[in-house]
N, C-alpha and C positions, 0 to 999 in steps of 0.2 A: 618656814618650813625648810628642814634640812634636806638636801640634795645628794643624791648616792650616785656619784659618778666616778669612775675611775680613768686616770689620764691614760693609763696603759692597758689596752684590752688583754684579757686571759688569751692564753693560746688556743687556737682554733675558734675564736669568736670575731665576727667581722660586722664591721658597721656602714650600712649602705644607706647614704643619704638621699633624700628626694629628688635631688637634682642628677642623681647618677642614672645611667640607662638601665642597670641592673633592677632598679627599685620597681616592686610589684607596680603595674599599670592599676591594677584594681584598687589599691589603696588611695590613689588619686581621685578617685570618686568621693571620698569621705570629705565633707566640709571642715572637720578637725582633722585634717590627714596629719600623721605625724612627720616630723622634720626628717626622721630616719628611723630604720630598725636594726636591732642586733639580730644576727643570724648565727646560729651553730650547726652547721651542715649545710643543706641546700635549701633553696626557695623552691616553692611548687612551681611547677613547667607551666607556664601560661598556655600553652598549646594543648593542654590535656584538661579533661573536665574534672571538677573537683567538688566532692559532698563533704560538707559538714556534718558529723555526727554527733549530738549532744544529748545529755539527759541527767537523770538522777545520779547522785553519788550513791546515796543509799538504796540501790535499784534492788529488784528481786532477781533471782537466778534467771526466770525467763527472760527479762529486761536485758540482762547481761548476754545471754546466749542469743538474743535477737539483734544487739548492736553488733557483734561478733559475727554473725551471720551474713548480715546485710554487708558489711565492711569487707568481709572476705570475698563474698561474690562480686562487689563492685571494683573491688581492688584486682581482682582477676581479670577484669575486663578492662584494665588500663584506667581505672577511674582513680586519682588521688584522694585520700582521705585526711581530712583535717578536724582537729578537735583540741582539747584544752589540758590533756593528761591527768585530768582528776580522776579521783577514785570512782568505781561504778561503771556508768556508760562510757564514759570517754576513753578509759584504759581498756575497755572490751573493744572499742571500736579499732584502736591502735593496735592491738594485738590481733584482732580479725584481719588488717591489711596486711600486717607482718607475716602472718600465716601463709597469705596467697602470695608474699614476694613481691608485694606492691609497695608504692610510695606512700608513707604516711607523717603528716606535719603536726606538731604542737604549738600553739600560741599559748605563751606563759604570761603571768600577771606580773611578774617579777623578772629577776636576774637569769638570762638565758643559760648562764654557766652554773646555776645552782638547779637540782632536780627538787621539785615540788609537786606532789608530795615524795618524801624521801622512799616510801614503798614501792614507786615505781622507777627505780633507778635501772634496773635492768631493760626495761621499754625504754627510758631515756637514751640509755647507751646504744641500743640498737637503732633508733630512731635518728640520732647524730650521725651515723653511719650510712644508713640507707635512705633517710629522709632528711628532716630537719627540724630545728627548734628555733622560734623567732619570737621577738617580744620588741615592744616600743619603749620598753623602761630600760634605763641603763643598768649596767652591772654593777652590783652593790646593792641594787634596790630590793628589798623585802618583798614577798607577796601580800601586800596590804589589802584589806577587805574593799577599799574603795576602787582598786584596780581592776577587779574581776568584771566589772561591767563594761569598763574600757576594753578589756581583753576580748569580751565577748562580741562587741562590734567588728573586730577585727577578723575574727573567726568566720563570721557571717558574710563580710565583705570580700573576703578572700576565696569564698566559695561560690558555684554556681548554684547549687541547690542545698538546703538545709534540712536534715532529718532529725526529728525529735523522737527519742525512745524512752518513755516513761518519764513524766513531770508531773509534780504536785501542781497545785492551782496557782500558788505563789512560788516560783523558783528562778534560778539564774538561767536555766535553759529556755523560759519563756522570754526572758530580756533577750536573749539572743535571737528567738524568733520573732520578735518585735522589730529588732535590728534588721532582720531577712525581709521583713515585710515592707519596712521603709526604704530599704536599699534594693527592692526589686528582685530579690532573690526568689526562687521557686522554693515553697515550703511543703513539707510533708511530715506526717506524724503516723506513729504506730497506734493503732486503736487498740482498747483495753477494756477490762469488764468496767460496768457502770458502777459496781460499789469499790473498786479498787483506788485507793488514795493517790497511788502513783499513776494511774490512767486517767485521772481527771484534768490534768492540763492538756494532754494529748487530744482527749475527746473534745475538749473546748475549743482547740486549734482546729480540729476537723470541722465542727459546727460553724465556725467562723471563715470557713472555705479553703483550710490546708488540705492539700492531697492525702489520699488514704495510701499508706505504705503496706500495700497488702503483699508485694514480693520485691527483692532488689531487681530481678529481670523486668518486673514491669516498670520499676523506675528507670531503669536504662531504656527502655523503650520510649518513654515520655520524654527522657533527655535527648533522644534522637541517636541514641548510641545501639548499634547492633551486639546482641549477645553473643559472645564468642567463646570457644573453650580456650583454657588456658592449661598448660601443662603443668604449673606450678599447683594450681587449683585443683586439677584432674587429681593429681599425684598425692595431694594431702587428703583428699575426699575417700579416694581409694585405699590409702594406706593407714589413715587414722580414723576419719569418720565413719567409713563402712564399718570397721571392725566394732566401734562402740555402738552404732546403730544396731549391729546384730546381736551384740551382747543385751542390748536394752530389749529389743523387742522379742529376743528368745525368752525373757523373763516375764513377758506379757501373756495373757490368754484372757478370756472371755470375763474372769473375776477381776474387778477393778483392783489396780494396785497405785499407791502413792509414789510420788518422787522419792520420798524417804526409803520406801519400800526397795524401789528398783536400786537407790544407792547401796543399801545392804547387800541387796543381791549381786550387783555387778563389780562392787567394790569401787566404783567411780566416784567421782566428785559430783556435788549438786549442779555445778555448772555444766559439766559434759553430759550428765544425765538429761538436764532441761533442753541443751541444744540438741541431744539426740532425739529426744520426745518431739521436738518441734518439727525435726527435719523429717520425722517419720509422719507426722502429722499432714505436713505439706505432700507427701508423697501419697496420702490418703490410706496408710497402713495403720494408724492408731488415731483413736478418737477420745476425747475427753468426755466422760459421763457425768461429771461432777466437780467440783473445785479441786484440781490437782489430783483427780483421780482417773486412771487412763486404763483402755481395754484394746484389745487389737480389733481392727476392722475386717480384716479378712484372716 
């Protein structure tokens, strides 16, 4: 088997061996603890709580909005967010944390100096400046399929809590959930409709004893963290979300409208509309009366 190792690390990349003081203590819990890790940016702060948010790559707009919302609220309350920089739920979680001005970290299945997938290059660049990119694989190593399960065990061991948002019955997210259970991490899942393929994995986890992720505030309470206000989160919600929510709410009436109807009326993206509808539902202002059909509650 060919080994991909650079004798000289690219600029900005550090290698931290297991014998060094800076090496994450949580990794030492692994029976197959890596000899060292490659880091671009910072390591997660061991004094702060860390939540891993994982889920489907081909997620729904609702799942993406939910991941972003949970990450934003948790990050606004000084909780670090960790995921795998993949498309879908992973990317939404990183974005949500960054929106709140929080720290977020990605564990890669290959070379930390290469953004994978390439479509997340902007996220990658933001994260290496304010958070960090980690991998146990040497520089020059491509993201081979067999390395993703290995990567998932690092995501779970580096976290205190693992949250699964949308997952099919057989998926990489459930591999991460299995690792979390084996490693003694608290596991939560976002419940979904019984008939939805993307909800089957989460609903199954809940049936097996995973916590039900009702809200990020509830998760914070269970984690023993006080829910506090954050200037960044408050500013974001006042300046952006409030405007979006008002736009969406003003387009609703007692006549049901679909998400597509609301997108056309507001000129907002499907992600923005779904997130606004979800937040309005949490406030009791909107209710769903059929599959993706919404009306005003008040």
